[in-house]
N, CA, C and O of each residue as an XYZ file, in Angstrom:
552
protein
N     112.868    113.675     91.513
C     112.937    112.276     91.889
C     113.305    112.195     93.373
O     114.295    112.784     93.806
N     112.519    111.479     94.127
C     112.721    111.330     95.552
C     113.689    110.177     95.816
O     113.674    109.153     95.132
N     114.521    110.377     96.823
C     115.510    109.364     97.196
C     115.133    108.783     98.557
O     114.740    109.513     99.466
N     115.256    107.463     98.686
C     115.040    106.774     99.957
C     116.416    106.381    100.487
O     117.206    105.768     99.770
N     116.707    106.734    101.747
C     118.024    106.474    102.305
C     117.939    105.697    103.609
O     116.997    105.860    104.385
N     118.942    104.845    103.841
C     119.084    104.092    105.084
C     120.564    104.032    105.430
O     121.418    103.936    104.548
N     120.852    104.089    106.707
C     122.223    103.915    107.160
C     122.437    102.460    107.556
O     121.524    101.791    108.039
N     123.662    101.984    107.344
C     123.955    100.601    107.682
C     125.431    100.388    107.925
O     126.241    101.309    107.825
N     125.759     99.157    108.246
C     127.135     98.763    108.529
C     127.577     97.726    107.506
O     126.860     96.763    107.234
N     128.752     97.930    106.946
C     129.288     96.987    105.962
C     129.607     95.677    106.662
O     130.308     95.654    107.673
N     129.083     94.583    106.113
C     129.316     93.256    106.664
C     130.398     92.540    105.862
O     131.249     91.846    106.418
N     130.346     92.723    104.553
C     131.273     92.025    103.667
C     131.503     92.898    102.448
O     130.572     93.535    101.955
N     132.728     92.935    101.960
C     133.029     93.739    100.774
C     134.089     93.039     99.944
O     135.071     92.515    100.470
N     133.870     93.040     98.626
C     134.902     92.563     97.711
C     135.102     93.637     96.635
O     134.680     94.777     96.826
N     135.728     93.297     95.525
C     136.034     94.300     94.500
C     134.800     94.861     93.809
O     134.825     95.999     93.341
N     133.716     94.085     93.735
C     132.548     94.530     92.982
C     131.301     94.728     93.843
O     130.513     95.632     93.566
N     131.103     93.927     94.859
C     129.867     93.953     95.645
C     130.150     94.285     97.103
O     131.220     93.988     97.636
N     129.156     94.910     97.732
C     129.227     95.237     99.151
C     127.933     94.767     99.796
O     126.846     95.058     99.296
N     128.043     94.042    100.907
C     126.869     93.637    101.668
C     126.780     94.520    102.900
O     127.731     94.626    103.675
N     125.618     95.157    103.073
C     125.414     96.111    104.156
C     124.270     95.632    105.030
O     123.210     95.253    104.531
N     124.491     95.650    106.341
C     123.465     95.274    107.311
C     122.708     96.541    107.715
O     123.301     97.512    108.185
N     121.378     96.512    107.522
C     120.536     97.660    107.824
C     119.498     97.240    108.849
O     118.848     96.206    108.693
N     119.340     98.035    109.892
C     118.316     97.792    110.903
C     117.085     98.591    110.516
O     117.106     99.822    110.535
N     116.012     97.893    110.166
C     114.762     98.576    109.831
C     113.862     98.565    111.046
O     113.723     97.551    111.729
N     113.254     99.707    111.306
C     112.371     99.836    112.452
C     110.984    100.215    111.976
O     110.815    100.877    110.952
N     110.000     99.784    112.741
C     108.627    100.149    112.407
C     108.426    101.625    112.676
O     109.227    102.255    113.366
N     107.356    102.173    112.133
C     107.045    103.585    112.326
C     106.739    103.901    113.776
O     106.851    105.056    114.188
N     106.358    102.911    114.556
C     105.995    103.159    115.948
C     107.158    102.910    116.903
O     106.945    102.790    118.109
N     108.388    102.828    116.386
C     109.540    102.537    117.239
C     109.769    103.618    118.289
O     110.309    103.340    119.359
N     109.361    104.847    117.990
C     109.545    105.935    118.939
C     108.341    106.176    119.826
O     108.337    107.131    120.604
N     107.331    105.347    119.733
C     106.088    105.532    120.491
C     106.308    105.187    121.966
O     107.077    104.280    122.287
N     105.637    105.906    122.852
C     105.788    105.662    124.284
C     105.165    104.331    124.713
O     105.503    103.815    125.778
N     104.270    103.769    123.909
C     103.595    102.522    124.268
C     104.140    101.323    123.505
O     103.471    100.292    123.423
N     105.343    101.438    122.946
C     105.853    100.356    122.098
C     106.040     99.041    122.840
O     105.974     97.980    122.221
N     106.269     99.080    124.137
C     106.434     97.854    124.909
C     105.132     97.094    125.094
O     105.157     95.895    125.370
N     104.007     97.758    124.948
C     102.700     97.144    125.130
C     102.066     96.704    123.811
O     101.032     96.037    123.808
N     102.679     97.075    122.703
C     102.065     96.872    121.394
C     102.768     95.745    120.638
O     103.995     95.653    120.646
N     101.992     94.905    119.997
C     102.550     93.791    119.234
C     103.238     94.286    117.965
O     104.239     93.705    117.546
N     102.722     95.347    117.345
C     103.294     95.805    116.080
C     104.673     96.415    116.235
O     105.365     96.608    115.236
N     105.094     96.723    117.447
C     106.429     97.284    117.631
C     107.510     96.207    117.599
O     108.691     96.519    117.748
N     107.129     94.955    117.410
C     108.094     93.863    117.368
C     108.707     93.662    115.991
O     109.541     92.774    115.815
N     108.308     94.474    115.002
C     108.760     94.205    113.651
C     110.039     94.951    113.277
O     110.192     95.373    112.131
N     110.947     95.117    114.219
C     112.288     95.585    113.888
C     113.038     94.403    113.283
O     112.954     93.285    113.791
N     113.754     94.644    112.222
C     114.430     93.539    111.553
C     115.785     93.984    111.035
O     115.979     95.148    110.686
N     116.715     93.049    110.990
C     118.017     93.295    110.396
C     117.980     92.701    108.993
O     117.645     91.530    108.814
N     118.325     93.511    108.006
C     118.332     93.053    106.619
C     119.722     93.232    106.045
O     120.424     94.191    106.366
N     120.108     92.300    105.193
C     121.371     92.392    104.478
C     121.053     92.819    103.050
O     120.328     92.128    102.334
N     121.594     93.952    102.645
C     121.354     94.486    101.303
C     122.672     94.437    100.542
O     123.709     94.870    101.044
N     122.621     93.909     99.334
C     123.814     93.802     98.502
C     123.748     94.878     97.436
O     122.723     95.039     96.774
N     124.838     95.617     97.267
C     124.888     96.697     96.287
C     126.215     96.661     95.548
O     127.171     96.023     95.989
N     126.260     97.356     94.416
C     127.486     97.445     93.628
C     128.428     98.447     94.275
O     128.019     99.539     94.670
N     129.673     98.067     94.377
C     130.675     98.935     94.981
C     131.083    100.015     93.980
O     131.455     99.696     92.850
N     131.017    101.299     94.382
C     131.448    102.365     93.468
C     132.951    102.301     93.219
O     133.719    101.929     94.106
N     133.362    102.663     92.016
C     134.783    102.661     91.678
C     135.494    103.712     92.532
O     135.015    104.837     92.674
N     136.623    103.339     93.088
C     137.422    104.263     93.871
C     137.002    104.393     95.331
O     137.655    105.102     96.096
N     135.942    103.733     95.724
C     135.488    103.817     97.111
C     136.043    102.627     97.879
O     135.880    101.479     97.466
N     136.698    102.906     98.994
C     137.226    101.812     99.802
C     136.361    101.657    101.043
O     136.203    102.591    101.829
N     135.812    100.478    101.204
C     135.019    100.147    102.383
C     135.515     98.828    102.939
O     135.994     97.958    102.212
N     135.387     98.707    104.243
C     135.808     97.488    104.921
C     134.703     97.083    105.888
O     133.910     97.928    106.303
N     134.639     95.819    106.250
C     133.632     95.400    107.224
C     133.716     96.250    108.493
O     134.800     96.493    109.025
N     132.555     96.693    108.962
C     132.463     97.543    110.140
C     132.269     99.015    109.819
O     131.878     99.787    110.695
N     132.538     99.427    108.569
C     132.357    100.826    108.173
C     130.869    101.176    108.117
O     130.050    100.360    107.697
N     130.528    102.390    108.542
C     129.154    102.890    108.442
C     128.982    103.560    107.084
O     129.808    104.384    106.689
N     127.915    103.213    106.369
C     127.633    103.784    105.055
C     126.157    104.157    104.959
O     125.336    103.757    105.786
N     125.849    104.930    103.933
C     124.465    105.300    103.658
C     124.069    104.704    102.318
O     124.736    104.926    101.308
N     122.984    103.950    102.315
C     122.448    103.372    101.085
C     121.328    104.273    100.586
O     120.527    104.771    101.378
N     121.271    104.482     99.285
C     120.187    105.282     98.730
C     119.666    104.616     97.464
O     120.414    104.005     96.700
N     118.374    104.754     97.272
C     117.704    104.200     96.099
C     116.651    105.199     95.656
O     116.001    105.834     96.486
N     116.481    105.337     94.354
C     115.454    106.256     93.854
C     114.077    105.651     94.093
O     113.925    104.431     94.160
N     113.092    106.502     94.219
C     111.733    106.027     94.453
C     111.265    105.155     93.292
O     110.549    104.177     93.508
N     111.659    105.494     92.064
C     111.260    104.694     90.902
C     111.809    103.270     90.992
O     111.101    102.309     90.692
N     113.071    103.137     91.404
C     113.659    101.803     91.564
C     112.971    101.031     92.677
O     112.741     99.828     92.552
N     112.638    101.722     93.774
C     111.960    101.069     94.886
C     110.568    100.598     94.483
O     110.149     99.502     94.858
N     109.857    101.412     93.728
C     108.522    101.017     93.266
C     108.621     99.841     92.304
O     107.800     98.925     92.366
N     109.609     99.849     91.417
C     109.808     98.730     90.493
C     110.045     97.439     91.263
O     109.456     96.407     90.942
N     110.912     97.490     92.289
C     111.191     96.303     93.105
C     109.935     95.841     93.836
O     109.670     94.642     93.913
N     109.174     96.765     94.363
C     107.939     96.436     95.066
C     106.941     95.747     94.132
O     106.322     94.749     94.502
N     106.794     96.277     92.946
C     105.865     95.688     91.980
C     106.311     94.282     91.587
O     105.494     93.364     91.534
N     107.614     94.109     91.310
C     108.113     92.802     90.893
C     108.009     91.745     91.996
O     107.791     90.568     91.709
N     108.165     92.164     93.254
C     108.200     91.199     94.356
C     106.851     90.948     95.017
O     106.640     89.880     95.592
N     105.941     91.903     94.947
C     104.681     91.756     95.666
C     103.445     91.841     94.763
O     102.549     91.003     94.867
N     103.390     92.835     93.888
C     102.185     93.057     93.088
C     102.028     91.983     92.013
O     100.962     91.380     91.889
N     103.081     91.744     91.240
C     102.981     90.759     90.154
C     102.676     89.355     90.689
O     101.804     88.694     90.126
N     103.345     88.857     91.747
C     102.978     87.530     92.249
C     101.525     87.465     92.733
O     100.855     86.448     92.557
N     101.044     88.549     93.342
C      99.642     88.575     93.778
C      98.703     88.484     92.585
O      97.732     87.728     92.619
N      98.980     89.245     91.533
C      98.137     89.222     90.329
C      98.204     87.855     89.667
O      97.180     87.338     89.219
N      99.389     87.260     89.597
C      99.534     85.921     89.008
C      98.726     84.908     89.805
O      97.999     84.097     89.233
N      98.855     84.956     91.122
C      98.139     84.021     91.999
C      96.629     84.178     91.847
O      95.906     83.196     91.683
N      96.164     85.418     91.904
C      94.725     85.672     91.833
C      94.156     85.318     90.470
O      93.084     84.720     90.388
N      94.857     85.679     89.393
C      94.338     85.372     88.059
C      94.328     83.871     87.798
O      93.396     83.364     87.173
N      95.347     83.147     88.266
C      95.357     81.691     88.100
C      94.234     81.050     88.909
O      93.594     80.104     88.449
N      93.997     81.562     90.105
C      92.917     81.032     90.942
C      91.549     81.275     90.309
O      90.707     80.378     90.269
N      91.336     82.490     89.816
C      90.056     82.813     89.169
C      89.872     81.981     87.907
O      88.784     81.460     87.661
N      90.919     81.851     87.111
C      90.827     81.061     85.878
C      90.510     79.603     86.183
O      89.655     79.003     85.532
N      91.191     79.035     87.163
C      90.943     77.639     87.522
C      89.540     77.457     88.093
O      88.905     76.428     87.860
N      89.056     78.440     88.833
C      87.706     78.363     89.395
C      86.653     78.476     88.295
O      85.652     77.759     88.312
N      86.882     79.380     87.337
C      85.952     79.530     86.215
C      85.901     78.251     85.385
O      84.856     77.920     84.824
N      86.997     77.543     85.303
C      87.042     76.267     84.571
C      86.426     75.130     85.380
O      86.464     73.974     84.959
N      85.861     75.456     86.537
C      85.162     74.527     87.414
C      86.051     73.379     87.924
O      85.612     72.235     88.044
N      87.284     73.715     88.211
C      88.174     72.744     88.830
C      87.882     72.708     90.325
O      87.408     73.700     90.879
N      88.151     71.602     90.983
C      87.954     71.557     92.440
C      88.832     72.615     93.127
O      89.889     72.991     92.621
N      88.367     73.081     94.287
C      89.067     74.161     94.981
C      90.517     73.821     95.313
O      91.404     74.661     95.166
N      90.756     72.584     95.763
C      92.131     72.226     96.112
C      93.041     72.211     94.885
O      94.206     72.594     94.986
N      92.543     71.784     93.748
C      93.318     71.786     92.509
C      93.565     73.221     92.053
O      94.662     73.559     91.608
N      92.529     74.070     92.166
C      92.665     75.480     91.788
C      93.722     76.165     92.652
O      94.521     76.959     92.156
N      93.719     75.853     93.945
C      94.700     76.451     94.850
C      96.115     75.985     94.499
O      97.049     76.786     94.498
N      96.275     74.704     94.204
C      97.601     74.183     93.828
C      98.095     74.783     92.513
O      99.276     75.101     92.376
N      97.193     74.935     91.556
C      97.564     75.561     90.280
C      97.988     77.007     90.521
O      98.978     77.474     89.957
N      97.239     77.707     91.357
C      97.541     79.098     91.671
C      98.915     79.228     92.316
O      99.711     80.080     91.920
N      99.193     78.397     93.298
C     100.501     78.432     93.953
C     101.618     77.990     93.005
O     102.728     78.518     93.054
N     101.316     77.023     92.148
C     102.299     76.580     91.160
C     102.669     77.693     90.191
O     103.831     77.823     89.807
N     101.690     78.494     89.795
C     101.971     79.626     88.904
C     102.864     80.652     89.590
O     103.733     81.244     88.950
N     102.658     80.865     90.880
C     103.516     81.797     91.621
C     104.940     81.242     91.713
O     105.906     81.993     91.585
N     105.070     79.951     91.930
C     106.403     79.330     91.984
C     107.100     79.482     90.635
O     108.289     79.799     90.582
N     106.370     79.258     89.551
C     106.951     79.430     88.210
C     107.402     80.865     88.016
O     108.482     81.105     87.476
N     106.577     81.843     88.455
C     106.956     83.253     88.354
C     108.239     83.520     89.140
O     109.130     84.213     88.649
N     108.339     82.979     90.348
C     109.527     83.207     91.170
C     110.773     82.572     90.555
O     111.868     83.122     90.673
N     110.618     81.431     89.905
C     111.747     80.804     89.212
C     112.194     81.691     88.045
O     113.390     81.889     87.830
N     111.224     82.221     87.295
C     111.557     83.137     86.193
C     112.251     84.380     86.731
O     113.223     84.852     86.142
N     111.761     84.912     87.843
C     112.380     86.073     88.484
C     113.825     85.751     88.880
O     114.720     86.578     88.706
N     114.047     84.545     89.412
C     115.391     84.119     89.799
C     116.307     84.007     88.584
O     117.472     84.397     88.650
N     115.796     83.483     87.490
C     116.604     83.317     86.281
C     117.039     84.678     85.733
O     118.173     84.831     85.280
N     116.145     85.661     85.774
C     116.437     86.992     85.231
C     116.890     87.988     86.294
O     116.786     89.196     86.085
N     117.389     87.508     87.423
C     117.794     88.393     88.520
C     118.912     89.349     88.118
O     118.983     90.464     88.634
N     119.775     88.932     87.214
C     120.859     89.801     86.751
C     120.330     91.017     86.011
O     120.764     92.141     86.262
N     119.401     90.793     85.109
C     118.805     91.904     84.361
C     117.979     92.799     85.267
O     117.981     94.021     85.125
N     117.279     92.179     86.194
C     116.436     92.954     87.110
C     117.298     93.798     88.031
O     116.956     94.947     88.310
N     118.414     93.250     88.511
C     119.271     94.001     89.430
C     119.905     95.211     88.745
O     120.286     96.165     89.423
N     120.025     95.191     87.431
C     120.544     96.352     86.709
C     119.546     97.506     86.735
O     119.945     98.667     86.646
N     118.265     97.204     86.856
C     117.240     98.248     86.889
C     117.026     98.805     88.290
O     116.469     99.892     88.445
N     117.464     98.070     89.316
C     117.321     98.516     90.695
C     118.699     98.982     91.144
O     119.558     98.165     91.475
N     118.906    100.285     91.157
C     120.212    100.861     91.422
C     120.307    101.367     92.848
O     119.726    102.397     93.190
N     121.045    100.636     93.686
C     121.278    101.035     95.073
C     122.671    101.649     95.134
O     123.659    101.007     94.775
N     122.743    102.891     95.588
C     124.014    103.593     95.667
C     124.531    103.573     97.111
O     123.753    103.590     98.065
N     125.857    103.536     97.245
C     126.511    103.539     98.552
C     127.303    104.827     98.692
O     128.057    105.205     97.795
N     127.127    105.496     99.817
C     127.876    106.705    100.129
C     128.489    106.569    101.512
O     127.909    105.934    102.393
N     129.652    107.158    101.704
C     130.269    107.163    103.029
C     129.535    108.140    103.937
O     128.960    109.125    103.475
N     129.563    107.854    105.223
C     128.955    108.784    106.186
C     129.924    109.852    106.580
O     129.589    110.724    107.383
């Protein structure tokens, strides 16, 4: 099982949860032409929330390493990107096959994605149990 790791800085910590700020950089961040390229602008700061391990003391400002298994990362990717795309496309195709006007088909398609996202929000607790992000000290 492959592990994906990122280093970050603790922003907030309580007894159960830790919020870590991670700077993600594009693959071309080390390129000599990054100043001339538009794609090098996609550096972003992300806040990742993870469960605090028992017995680990962290405070805001501490440097930590976050790790996630590839299986958990793929599950998150599928739930956040693949399933909404399939829902949107299948609703659009179904509405088009039913000979609805294009604007109505588009609204139905987007409405189905919104419904999916609401369902995802309702079950976020169960989903977060399947996506296990571990925190380690540096």
